[in-house]
C-alpha positions as CSV (number, residue, x, y, z in Angstrom):
1,M,-62.7,-36.5,-61.6
2,A,-62.0,-33.1,-63.8
3,G,-63.3,-31.2,-61.2
4,S,-61.4,-32.5,-58.6
5,T,-57.8,-32.5,-60.5
6,T,-58.7,-28.9,-61.1
7,A,-59.4,-27.9,-57.1
8,E,-56.2,-30.0,-56.2
9,R,-54.1,-27.9,-58.9
10,G,-55.4,-24.7,-57.6
11,E,-54.1,-25.4,-54.3
12,R,-50.8,-26.3,-55.5
13,Q,-50.6,-23.1,-57.2
14,Q,-51.6,-21.5,-54.3
15,E,-48.5,-23.1,-52.1
16,S,-46.0,-22.6,-55.0
17,S,-47.0,-19.1,-54.5
18,G,-44.3,-17.9,-52.0
19,P,-41.0,-19.8,-50.6
20,P,-41.4,-22.6,-48.3
21,P,-41.5,-22.6,-44.4
22,A,-38.4,-23.2,-43.6
23,R,-37.2,-20.9,-46.2
24,R,-39.6,-18.1,-44.5
25,L,-38.0,-19.0,-41.2
26,R,-34.2,-18.9,-42.3
27,L,-34.9,-15.2,-44.0
28,R,-36.5,-13.9,-41.0
29,R,-33.8,-15.4,-38.7
30,L,-31.2,-13.7,-41.1
31,R,-32.7,-10.3,-40.8
32,T,-32.9,-10.8,-37.3
33,I,-29.0,-11.3,-37.3
34,I,-28.1,-8.6,-39.1
35,I,-30.4,-6.1,-37.6
36,L,-28.9,-7.3,-34.2
37,A,-25.1,-7.1,-35.9
38,V,-25.7,-2.9,-36.7
39,A,-27.5,-2.7,-33.3
40,L,-24.2,-3.9,-31.7
41,V,-21.6,-1.9,-34.0
42,L,-23.8,1.4,-33.4
43,L,-23.7,0.7,-29.7
44,S,-20.1,0.0,-29.9
45,A,-19.2,2.7,-31.8
46,G,-21.6,4.8,-29.1
47,T,-19.7,3.5,-26.2
48,V,-16.6,4.0,-27.7
49,W,-17.3,7.4,-29.0
50,L,-18.9,8.5,-25.0
51,L,-15.6,6.8,-23.5
52,Y,-12.7,8.4,-25.7
53,G,-14.5,11.0,-27.9
54,S,-17.1,12.9,-25.5
55,Q,-16.7,15.6,-23.1
56,W,-18.8,13.8,-20.2
57,L,-15.9,11.4,-18.9
58,R,-12.6,13.1,-18.8
59,V,-11.2,13.6,-15.7
60,E,-11.7,17.0,-14.2
61,S,-10.9,16.0,-10.4
62,V,-8.0,14.4,-8.1
63,S,-9.0,14.0,-4.5
64,V,-5.9,12.5,-1.8
65,S,-6.9,10.9,1.1
66,G,-4.7,9.2,3.6
67,T,-2.0,12.3,4.2
68,R,-0.5,12.5,7.5
69,V,2.7,14.5,6.8
70,L,2.6,15.5,3.3
71,T,0.1,17.4,2.1
72,P,-2.7,16.5,-0.8
73,E,-1.5,19.2,-3.0
74,Q,2.0,17.6,-3.3
75,V,0.7,14.4,-4.0
76,R,-1.5,15.7,-6.7
77,E,1.5,17.2,-8.0
78,A,3.5,14.4,-7.8
79,A,1.3,12.1,-9.9
80,D,0.7,14.7,-12.5
81,V,-2.9,13.2,-13.4
82,P,-3.7,14.5,-16.9
83,V,-6.6,16.7,-16.6
84,G,-9.0,16.5,-19.8
85,S,-7.9,13.4,-20.7
86,P,-10.6,10.4,-21.2
87,L,-10.7,8.6,-17.9
88,I,-10.9,5.5,-19.3
89,S,-7.3,6.3,-20.8
90,V,-5.7,7.0,-17.1
91,D,-2.9,4.5,-16.8
92,T,-3.2,4.0,-13.1
93,D,-0.3,1.7,-12.4
94,A,2.3,4.8,-14.3
95,F,0.3,7.3,-12.1
96,E,1.5,4.8,-8.5
97,A,4.9,4.0,-9.7
98,R,5.5,7.7,-10.0
99,L,4.5,8.3,-6.8
100,L,6.1,5.7,-5.4
101,R,9.1,7.0,-7.0
102,K,9.1,10.6,-6.0
103,L,7.6,10.9,-3.1
104,P,9.5,7.8,-0.8
105,R,7.2,8.6,2.0
106,I,4.8,6.8,0.6
107,D,4.7,2.9,1.6
108,S,1.9,2.3,-1.0
109,V,-1.2,4.2,-3.2
110,D,-4.0,3.2,-4.4
111,V,-5.3,4.9,-7.5
112,T,-8.6,4.4,-8.3
113,R,-11.1,5.9,-11.2
114,S,-14.5,7.6,-9.7
115,W,-17.1,7.9,-12.4
116,P,-17.8,10.2,-14.5
117,D,-14.6,12.3,-13.8
118,G,-12.3,12.0,-10.8
119,I,-9.3,10.1,-10.2
120,G,-8.9,9.4,-6.3
121,L,-5.7,8.9,-4.8
122,K,-5.5,7.0,-1.5
123,V,-1.6,7.8,0.3
124,T,-0.5,5.2,2.8
125,E,2.6,6.9,4.9
126,R,5.5,4.9,6.0
127,T,5.5,5.6,9.7
128,P,9.1,6.0,11.1
129,V,10.0,3.7,14.1
130,L,13.6,5.1,14.5
131,L,15.3,8.8,14.0
132,V,19.0,8.5,12.2
133,Q,21.0,11.8,13.3
134,K,22.8,13.1,10.4
135,G,24.9,16.4,11.1
136,G,21.8,18.8,12.3
137,N,19.0,16.9,10.4
138,F,17.5,13.3,11.2
139,V,16.6,10.4,9.0
140,E,13.6,9.0,9.0
141,V,13.6,5.2,9.2
142,D,10.7,2.8,8.9
143,D,9.9,-0.8,10.1
144,E,11.3,-2.2,6.9
145,G,14.7,-0.3,7.2
146,V,13.6,2.0,4.9
147,R,15.3,5.4,5.2
148,F,12.2,7.4,3.2
149,A,13.1,11.0,4.5
150,T,15.2,13.7,6.3
151,V,13.8,16.3,8.4
152,S,15.3,19.3,10.1
153,E,12.9,18.7,13.4
154,A,13.2,15.5,15.2
155,P,9.3,13.7,15.4
156,K,7.4,13.4,18.8
157,G,7.5,9.8,20.1
158,V,10.3,8.4,17.5
159,P,13.6,7.3,19.2
160,A,17.4,7.9,18.0
161,L,19.2,5.3,17.0
162,E,23.1,5.1,19.1
163,L,25.6,3.0,17.6
164,T,28.3,2.5,20.3
165,L,30.5,0.2,17.8
166,S,34.1,-0.6,18.4
167,P,36.2,-2.4,15.9
168,Q,38.9,-2.2,19.0
169,D,36.8,-4.0,22.1
170,S,35.2,-6.9,23.0
171,R,32.5,-5.8,20.5
172,A,34.7,-5.9,17.2
173,A,33.8,-9.5,16.7
174,S,30.3,-8.7,16.3
175,L,30.9,-5.7,13.8
176,R,33.1,-8.4,11.9
177,R,30.6,-10.7,11.1
178,F,27.1,-8.6,11.1
179,G,28.2,-5.7,9.8
180,A,26.9,-2.2,10.9
181,A,24.0,-2.7,8.1
182,R,22.9,-5.7,9.7
183,L,23.2,-4.1,13.4
184,V,21.3,-1.1,11.9
185,R,18.5,-3.7,11.2
186,E,18.7,-5.3,14.1
187,A,17.8,-2.0,16.2
188,V,15.1,-1.4,13.4
189,R,13.6,-5.1,14.6
190,V,13.6,-3.9,18.1
191,A,12.0,-0.5,17.7
192,G,9.1,-2.3,15.7
193,D,8.6,-4.7,18.9
194,I,8.9,-2.1,21.1
195,P,5.1,-1.9,23.0
196,A,2.8,0.6,22.0
197,A,2.5,1.7,25.8
198,V,6.3,1.6,26.0
199,A,7.3,3.5,22.8
200,H,6.0,7.3,23.0
201,A,8.4,6.9,26.5
202,T,11.5,5.6,24.6
203,R,14.0,8.2,24.1
204,S,16.8,5.9,22.5
205,V,17.6,2.7,21.0
206,K,20.9,1.8,21.5
207,V,23.5,-1.1,20.0
208,R,26.9,-2.2,21.2
209,S,26.6,-5.7,19.5
210,Y,24.1,-7.8,17.3
211,D,23.0,-9.3,21.4
212,D,23.3,-6.5,23.2
213,I,21.0,-3.8,22.4
214,S,19.0,-1.9,24.9
215,L,16.4,1.2,25.3
216,E,16.7,4.6,26.9
217,L,13.5,5.2,28.1
218,E,12.1,9.4,29.7
219,G,13.1,9.5,33.2
220,G,16.4,7.7,32.9
221,R,15.1,4.3,32.8
222,T,16.5,1.8,31.0
223,V,15.6,-1.6,29.4
224,A,18.1,-5.1,28.5
225,W,16.5,-5.8,25.1
226,G,19.8,-8.2,24.5
227,S,18.9,-9.3,20.2
228,S,16.0,-8.8,18.2
229,E,15.3,-12.5,18.4
230,K,11.9,-13.2,20.4
231,G,10.6,-9.7,20.0
232,A,7.1,-9.9,20.5
233,A,7.9,-12.3,23.8
234,K,10.3,-9.6,25.2
235,A,7.6,-6.6,24.3
236,R,4.9,-8.5,26.0
237,T,6.9,-9.3,29.1
238,L,8.5,-5.9,29.3
239,A,4.8,-4.4,29.3
240,A,3.8,-7.0,32.4
241,L,6.9,-6.1,34.0
242,M,6.4,-2.4,33.7
243,K,2.9,-3.2,34.7
244,A,4.5,-5.1,38.1
245,A,7.1,-2.5,38.9
246,P,6.1,0.9,37.9
247,D,8.5,1.8,40.1
248,A,11.4,0.1,38.7
249,R,14.4,2.1,37.0
250,H,16.3,-1.0,35.0
251,F,14.4,-3.7,33.1
252,D,15.6,-6.8,31.5
253,V,14.2,-8.6,29.1
254,S,16.7,-10.6,27.5
255,V,15.9,-13.8,28.2
256,P,12.0,-13.4,28.1
257,T,11.1,-16.3,30.5
258,A,13.3,-14.9,33.4
259,P,12.6,-11.2,33.3
260,A,14.4,-9.4,35.9
261,S,13.6,-5.3,37.1
262,A,15.8,-3.3,39.3
263,G,15.9,-0.1,41.1
264,S,13.2,2.5,42.8
């Protein structure tokens, strides 16, 4: 009996020589959490240093694509990207706004980071659909009516705008009602709807009133377009009419459901 009591007392002393299992588990978890937290802090600090403090991820090149009239050098100069700055800190929105402000010829631009050390500028330029003569120069107008550039030479394949508006004759009512600016916008809409097969041969878009817009083509051919309404239907009708009557000199699509052609 005494021996048994002594053995049991020894076992109890051995069990009490260390922390209980639950406590040991908690300590082990705490150590793991501390180690992970330290590793996370070190990793974060290393990442911040790599992105902002190291010489590896800094802007070294600026590539430009999509230009047609503008040169890559003009775009890079207008963007003014700070070469040598951390790539992560580049404000792409600011570069986009700066390019649109300094170069009105640009319709849109996509600014991207090209890791590890580049900036990409993908430019989309405005396309002129009309030319407005101003002195000896020409103002380019896109399909949204934006006058975005003045050039000394007229681009090939872009029609000129001719406004024959008079406050003295029957066109006076149209001029008073819509105003010259609105009639110019209507001409822009017409120019944007001209079929591609016809656009390259269009010399001018003439505006006499809101519903009296016509096209002058190469070779003295003319197209009575009417107003800018139903432009897509008129474009399809004109393409079909010119194909059916290739020798005609005068086309009328002002009422697209009842077109006409004349002359040969």
